[in-house]
N, CA and C of each residue as an Amber inpcrd file, in Angstrom:
protein
   411
 -14.5160000  21.0500000  -9.8760000 -13.5930000  22.1640000 -10.0210000
 -13.6000000  23.0230000  -8.7570000 -14.7760000  23.2450000  -8.1750000
 -14.8390000  24.0810000  -6.9710000 -14.1300000  23.4100000  -5.7950000
 -14.2890000  22.0960000  -5.6440000 -13.5980000  21.3710000  -4.5710000
 -12.0910000  21.4510000  -4.7650000 -11.6590000  21.3380000  -5.9920000
 -10.2350000  21.4340000  -6.3100000  -9.7010000  22.8060000  -5.8990000
 -10.4170000  23.8430000  -6.2470000 -10.0000000  25.2100000  -5.9090000
  -9.9990000  25.4430000  -4.4070000 -10.9940000  24.8870000  -3.6990000
 -11.0450000  25.0380000  -2.2410000  -9.8260000  24.4150000  -1.5670000
  -9.3000000  23.3630000  -2.1340000  -8.1060000  22.7060000  -1.5910000
  -6.8370000  23.4980000  -1.8760000  -6.9360000  24.4830000  -2.7540000
  -5.7530000  25.2300000  -3.1530000  -4.9690000  24.5110000  -4.2330000
  -5.6440000  23.6150000  -4.9460000  -4.9940000  22.8300000  -5.9910000
  -5.1340000  23.5040000  -7.3500000  -4.4920000  22.9280000  -8.3260000
  -4.5430000  23.4210000  -9.7040000  -5.5850000  22.6240000 -10.4760000
  -6.3240000  23.2950000 -11.3360000  -7.3540000  22.6550000 -12.1540000
  -6.9920000  22.8300000 -13.6210000  -6.8820000  21.7210000 -14.3320000
  -6.5200000  21.7750000 -15.7440000  -7.1500000  20.5920000 -16.4760000
  -8.3440000  20.7920000 -17.0790000  -8.9960000  19.6980000 -17.8200000
  -8.0940000  19.1670000 -18.9380000  -8.0680000  17.8420000 -19.0710000
  -7.2140000  17.1840000 -20.0610000  -8.0480000  16.2670000 -20.9480000
  -7.6390000  16.0950000 -22.1860000  -8.3350000  15.1670000 -23.0800000
  -7.9770000  13.7180000 -22.7400000  -6.7990000  13.5080000 -22.2020000
  -6.3610000  12.1750000 -21.7900000  -6.9760000  11.8650000 -20.4300000
  -7.8370000  10.8480000 -20.3540000  -8.5440000  10.5420000 -19.1030000
  -7.6370000   9.9490000 -18.0290000  -6.4250000   9.5300000 -18.3810000
  -5.5150000   8.9840000 -17.3720000  -4.7300000  10.0800000 -16.6490000
  -4.8590000  11.3220000 -17.1070000  -4.1670000  12.4540000 -16.4880000
  -5.1440000  13.1570000 -15.5500000  -4.7680000  13.3660000 -14.2870000
  -5.6950000  14.0320000 -13.3550000  -5.9440000  15.4870000 -13.7440000
  -7.1730000  15.9230000 -13.5530000  -7.5330000  17.3170000 -13.8360000
  -7.2070000  18.2070000 -12.6490000  -7.2560000  17.6270000 -11.4600000
  -6.9790000  18.3800000 -10.2270000  -5.6870000  17.8220000  -9.6310000
  -4.7430000  18.7090000  -9.3500000  -3.4640000  18.2450000  -8.8180000
  -2.8670000  19.3130000  -7.9040000  -1.9710000  18.8590000  -7.0310000
  -1.3090000  19.7710000  -6.1030000  -0.3280000  20.6660000  -6.8460000
  -0.2650000  21.8960000  -6.4210000   0.7180000  22.8180000  -6.9830000
   2.0570000  22.5820000  -6.2810000   3.1450000  23.1250000  -6.8070000
   4.4440000  22.9950000  -6.1310000   4.4680000  23.6980000  -4.7710000
   3.4390000  24.4650000  -4.4570000   3.3740000  25.1690000  -3.1700000
   2.7840000  24.2950000  -2.0680000   2.3870000  23.0680000  -2.3760000
   1.8720000  22.1250000  -1.3870000   2.9930000  21.1960000  -0.9440000
   2.8300000  20.6200000   0.2220000   3.7590000  19.5940000   0.6750000
   4.8240000  20.1070000   1.6140000   6.0000000  19.5240000   1.5000000
   7.1200000  19.8130000   2.3930000   8.3600000  20.1360000   1.5760000
   9.2660000  20.8560000   2.2020000  10.5250000  21.2100000   1.5680000
  11.6460000  20.9430000   2.5650000  12.8010000  20.5680000   2.0460000
  13.9540000  20.3540000   2.9190000  14.2120000  21.6480000   3.6680000
  14.3460000  21.5390000   4.9690000  14.5840000  22.7200000   5.7950000
  15.9570000  23.2800000   5.4560000  16.0260000  24.4960000   5.0170000
  17.2830000  25.1320000   4.6340000  17.3260000  25.3650000   3.1450000
  17.9200000  24.4360000   2.4030000  17.9820000  24.5350000   0.9490000
  18.0500000  23.1370000   0.3680000  17.9150000  23.0300000  -0.9310000
  17.9160000  21.7170000  -1.5610000  19.3260000  21.3120000  -1.9630000
  19.6070000  20.0340000  -1.8350000  20.8920000  19.4710000  -2.2500000
  20.6370000  18.1100000  -2.8820000  21.5580000  17.6670000  -3.6900000
  21.4820000  16.3250000  -4.2600000  21.8100000  15.3170000  -3.1660000
  21.2750000  14.1170000  -3.2750000  21.5920000  13.0740000  -2.3010000
  22.3800000  11.9450000  -2.9430000  22.9850000  12.2040000  -4.0740000
  23.7790000  11.1660000  -4.7350000  25.0180000  10.8670000  -3.8990000
  25.3700000   9.6120000  -3.8470000  26.5200000   9.1930000  -3.0440000
  27.7650000   9.9690000  -3.4490000  28.5040000  10.4210000  -2.4600000
  29.7440000  11.1320000  -2.7170000  29.5790000  12.6220000  -2.9080000
  28.3540000  13.1180000  -3.0000000  28.1510000  14.5410000  -3.2260000
  27.7790000  15.2940000  -1.9550000  27.6410000  14.5710000  -0.8610000
  27.2380000  15.2140000   0.3800000  28.3510000  15.1440000   1.4040000
  28.4470000  16.1850000   2.1780000  29.3640000  16.2010000   3.3030000
  28.7410000  15.3540000   4.4010000  29.4380000  14.3350000   4.8780000
  28.8760000  13.4200000   5.8650000  29.0930000  13.9480000   7.2700000
  28.2840000  14.8670000   7.6710000  28.3500000  15.4340000   9.0030000
  26.9560000  15.7150000   9.5050000  26.8250000  16.2250000  10.7090000
  25.4940000  16.4370000  11.2590000  24.6910000  17.4900000  10.5080000
  25.3630000  18.4570000   9.8990000  24.6540000  19.4740000   9.1360000
  25.5350000  19.9200000   7.9850000  24.9140000  20.2440000   6.8800000
  25.6580000  20.7520000   5.7340000  25.6250000  22.2620000   5.7990000
  26.7650000  22.9170000   5.6530000  26.7590000  24.3760000   5.7090000
  25.8220000  24.9510000   4.6530000  25.0720000  26.0020000   4.9800000
  24.1350000  26.5830000   4.0260000  24.8710000  27.3210000   2.9200000
  24.1780000  27.5720000   1.7980000  24.7990000  28.3590000   0.7430000
  25.1900000  29.7280000   1.2770000  26.2170000  30.3460000   0.6990000
  26.6520000  31.6560000   1.1810000  25.5010000  32.6500000   1.0940000
  25.3740000  33.4690000   2.1140000  24.2940000  34.4480000   2.1760000
  23.0320000  33.9100000   2.8180000  23.0000000  32.6150000   3.1200000
  21.8220000  32.0170000   3.7310000  22.0090000  31.9880000   5.2410000
  20.9100000  32.1870000   5.9650000  20.9810000  32.1760000   7.4260000
  20.4970000  30.8580000   8.0080000  19.9310000  29.9990000   7.1680000
  19.4280000  28.7320000   7.6820000  20.4320000  27.6260000   7.3950000
  20.3170000  26.5430000   8.1170000  21.1850000  25.3980000   7.9250000
  20.3550000  24.2570000   7.3720000  20.8890000  23.5760000   6.3890000
  20.2090000  22.4270000   5.8170000  20.2970000  21.2790000   6.8060000
  19.1960000  20.7320000   7.1770000  19.1620000  19.6370000   8.1290000
  19.1570000  18.3270000   7.3590000  20.3430000  17.8860000   6.9930000
  20.5050000  16.6670000   6.2170000  21.6920000  15.9100000   6.7750000
  21.4640000  14.6730000   7.1740000  22.5130000  13.8390000   7.7450000
  22.6940000  12.6290000   6.8420000  23.9260000  12.3630000   6.4620000
  24.2300000  11.2210000   5.6060000  24.8240000  10.1200000   6.4700000
  24.3840000   8.8880000   6.2580000  24.9730000   7.7520000   6.9570000
  25.2560000   6.6610000   5.9340000  25.8460000   5.5530000   6.3630000
  26.3520000   4.5460000   5.4180000  25.2910000   3.9840000   4.4740000
  24.0450000   3.9010000   4.9040000  23.0070000   3.2960000   4.0640000
  22.1070000   4.3130000   3.3780000  22.2140000   5.5910000   3.7280000
  21.3090000   6.5730000   3.1340000  21.4370000   7.9360000   3.7630000
  20.2870000   8.5290000   4.1050000  20.3040000   9.8730000   4.6770000
  19.0340000  10.1300000   5.4790000  19.0870000  11.1720000   6.2950000
  17.9180000  11.7020000   6.9950000  17.8310000  13.1750000   6.6560000
  16.6170000  13.6610000   6.4620000  16.4180000  15.0730000   6.1600000
  15.2330000  15.5960000   6.9540000  15.3780000  16.8020000   7.4770000
  14.2790000  17.4700000   8.1590000  13.4930000  18.2460000   7.1120000
  12.1890000  17.9920000   7.0490000  11.3230000  18.6500000   6.0750000
  10.3340000  19.5570000   6.7880000  10.1220000  20.7310000   6.2460000
   9.2020000  21.7030000   6.8320000   8.0070000  21.8710000   5.9020000
   6.8100000  21.8920000   6.4790000   5.5800000  22.0200000   5.6960000
   5.4940000  23.4020000   5.0670000   5.1470000  23.4250000   3.7930000
   4.9470000  24.6910000   3.0910000   3.6010000  25.2800000   3.4900000
   3.5000000  26.6030000   3.5710000   2.2140000  27.2050000   3.9220000
   1.2010000  26.9640000   2.8020000   0.1770000  26.1960000   3.1080000
  -0.8770000  25.8820000   2.1440000  -2.1050000  25.4260000   2.9170000
  -3.2720000  25.3960000   2.2650000  -4.4770000  24.9520000   2.9670000
  -4.3130000  23.5170000   3.4720000  -4.8970000  23.2460000   4.6230000
  -4.8470000  21.9080000   5.2000000  -5.9600000  21.0590000   4.5920000
  -5.6290000  19.8430000   4.2030000  -6.6500000  18.9580000   3.6380000
  -7.3980000  18.1910000   4.7140000  -6.6980000  17.7620000   5.7480000
  -7.3080000  16.9140000   6.7580000  -7.1960000  17.4690000   8.1730000
  -6.4740000  18.5590000   8.3700000  -6.2900000  19.1400000   9.6930000
  -5.1680000  18.4600000  10.4590000  -4.7650000  19.0760000  11.5560000
  -3.7020000  18.5630000  12.4310000  -2.4210000  18.2360000  11.6600000
  -2.0530000  19.1040000  10.7410000  -0.8400000  18.8900000   9.9530000
   0.3950000  18.9610000  10.8400000   1.3600000  18.1280000  10.5650000
   2.6330000  18.1460000  11.2720000   3.5350000  19.1030000  10.5130000
   4.0210000  20.1270000  11.1850000   4.7780000  21.1860000  10.5210000
   6.1930000  20.7650000  10.1300000   6.8190000  19.9340000  10.9480000
   8.1770000  19.4710000  10.6650000   8.1970000  17.9530000  10.7570000
   8.6960000  17.2930000   9.7090000   8.7750000  15.8340000   9.7020000
  10.2080000  15.4040000   9.4080000  10.5000000  14.1690000   9.7590000
  11.8200000  13.5960000   9.5060000  11.6860000  12.5410000   8.4150000
  12.4550000  12.6910000   7.3530000  12.5070000  11.7150000   6.2670000
  13.7620000  10.8740000   6.4640000  13.5880000   9.5760000   6.6500000
  14.7110000   8.6550000   6.7630000  14.7160000   7.8040000   5.5030000
  15.8420000   7.7660000   4.8150000  15.9180000   7.0770000   3.5280000
  17.0970000   6.1220000   3.4920000  16.8740000   4.9690000   2.8760000
  17.9210000   3.9550000   2.7550000  17.9760000   3.4290000   1.3230000
  19.1830000   3.4010000   0.7710000  19.4240000   2.8020000  -0.5450000
  19.6970000   1.3180000  -0.2970000  18.6650000   0.5230000  -0.1040000
  18.8560000  -0.8430000   0.3740000  19.4120000  -1.8040000  -0.6690000
  18.8890000  -1.7550000  -1.8600000  19.3930000  -2.6340000  -2.9230000
  19.4290000  -1.8470000  -4.2250000  19.9120000  -2.4880000  -5.2540000
  19.9690000  -1.8430000  -6.5660000  18.5910000  -1.3610000  -7.0140000
  17.5330000  -2.0890000  -6.6270000  16.1760000  -1.7670000  -7.0660000
  15.2280000  -1.3630000  -5.9440000  15.7330000  -1.2490000  -4.7190000
  14.8360000  -0.9190000  -3.6010000  15.3630000   0.2690000  -2.8080000
  14.5310000   1.2960000  -2.7570000  14.7930000   2.4910000  -1.9500000
  13.7110000   2.5320000  -0.8820000  14.1000000   2.5340000   0.3780000
  13.1200000   2.5610000   1.4660000  13.1270000   3.9380000   2.0950000
  11.9350000   4.5020000   2.2880000  11.8560000   5.7740000   2.9980000
  10.7600000   5.7030000   4.0450000  10.9520000   6.5020000   5.0780000
  10.0150000   6.5290000   6.1990000   9.8710000   7.9790000   6.6340000
   8.6370000   8.4230000   6.8210000   8.3690000   9.7940000   7.2640000
   7.7760000   9.7170000   8.6630000   8.4130000  10.4100000   9.6140000
   7.9600000  10.3690000  11.0030000   7.8870000  11.7760000  11.5890000
   7.1730000  11.8730000  12.6910000   7.0910000  13.1140000  13.4530000
   8.2290000  13.0820000  14.4720000   9.2310000  13.9580000  14.3360000
  10.3670000  13.9010000  15.2590000  10.0150000  14.3080000  16.6880000
   8.8470000  14.9020000  16.8790000   8.4610000  15.3630000  18.2170000
   7.5650000  14.3770000  18.9550000   7.0490000  13.3730000  18.2600000
   6.1320000  12.4330000  18.9070000   6.3570000  11.0250000  18.3740000
   6.7080000  10.1150000  19.2690000   6.8960000   8.7280000  18.8640000
   5.5250000   8.0700000  18.7520000   5.3070000   7.3480000  17.6740000
   4.0260000   6.6880000  17.4500000   4.2390000   5.1870000  17.3260000
   3.1680000   4.4690000  17.5670000   3.2230000   3.0140000  17.4540000
   3.4380000   2.6250000  15.9940000   4.3220000   1.6770000  15.7700000
   4.5430000   1.1350000  14.4350000   4.2130000  -0.3480000  14.4720000
   3.3850000  -0.7650000  13.5520000   2.9800000  -2.1610000  13.5050000
   4.2000000  -3.0190000  13.1960000   4.5110000  -3.9740000  14.0670000
   5.6600000  -4.8340000  13.7880000   5.3420000  -5.7750000  12.6230000
   6.3440000  -6.0490000  11.8160000   6.1590000  -6.9580000  10.6890000
   7.3960000  -7.8350000  10.5750000   7.1830000  -9.1190000  10.4160000
   8.3040000 -10.0640000  10.3950000   9.2860000  -9.8290000   9.2510000
   8.8380000  -9.2090000   8.1520000   9.7160000  -9.0010000   7.0030000
  10.3070000  -7.5990000   6.9400000   9.9060000  -6.7230000   7.8390000
  10.4410000  -5.3610000   7.8560000  11.3210000  -5.2300000   9.0900000
  12.6170000  -5.3770000   8.8630000  13.5800000  -5.3070000   9.9540000
  14.5400000  -4.1640000   9.6890000  15.2250000  -3.7020000  10.7260000
  16.2150000  -2.6380000  10.5090000  17.2500000  -3.0750000   9.4740000
  17.6060000  -2.1570000   8.6120000  18.5840000  -2.4360000   7.5600000
  19.9760000  -2.2760000   8.1410000  20.8320000  -3.2660000   7.9430000
  22.1590000  -3.2420000   8.5530000  23.2900000  -3.0660000   7.5430000
  22.9840000  -3.0490000   6.2690000  24.0380000  -2.9720000   5.2640000
  24.4260000  -1.5490000   4.9050000  25.3530000  -1.4520000   3.9700000
  25.7590000  -0.1530000   3.4290000  24.8780000   0.1640000   2.2250000
  24.9290000   1.4020000   1.7770000  24.1340000   1.8220000   0.6240000
  24.5040000   0.9990000  -0.6040000  23.4890000   0.6160000  -1.3570000
  23.7200000  -0.1300000  -2.5930000  24.4390000   0.7560000  -3.6030000
  25.3260000   0.1560000  -4.3610000  26.0130000   0.8940000  -5.4250000
  25.3970000   0.4790000  -6.7560000  25.6620000   1.2380000  -7.7790000
  25.1200000   0.9530000  -9.1080000  23.6010000   0.7830000  -9.0450000
  22.9440000   1.7940000  -8.4980000  21.4880000   1.7370000  -8.3240000
  20.7570000   2.0070000  -9.6390000  19.5710000   1.4480000  -9.7720000
  18.7520000   1.6560000 -10.9690000  17.8160000   2.8530000 -10.7960000
  18.0530000   3.6860000  -9.7930000  17.2070000   4.8460000  -9.5100000
  18.0540000   5.9890000  -8.9760000  17.5140000   7.1920000  -9.0520000
  18.1300000   8.3900000  -8.4700000  17.1460000   8.9910000  -7.4930000
  17.6470000   9.6020000  -6.4470000  16.8080000  10.2580000  -5.4510000
  17.2660000  11.6940000  -5.3170000  16.3330000  12.6190000  -5.3870000
  16.6430000  14.0340000  -5.1870000  15.6570000  14.6240000  -4.2040000
  16.1360000  15.5520000  -3.4040000  15.2740000  16.2930000  -2.4840000
  15.0440000  17.6670000  -3.0480000
């Protein structure tokens, strides 16, 4: 319990042993820079930036392309678990097939080595329609 609290996590003992007692609060992690929007096909303006809600001074950094979307995510202020946290990350997402959603999180300020793999190639198709999943930011 003390380790959980030191991390800034929530502690809630459960009778069901498959449910974690220590878990991240909604104040941990990353949030879409600007405001949240749905990423369902046809609901996004396909441009470099979506205008912010009225009264907002920030711009949502969300770009829609034929196979998916990219979103800029900003780290929420919370205790660091491992140190050297990246404050802003880029989420690249592709609706590749009816049952496969591919996402990749990268540091937009620093290119890193990616292990090449013969079965992981750039996706060249359009977004799958009639998907068996929904994605929300």
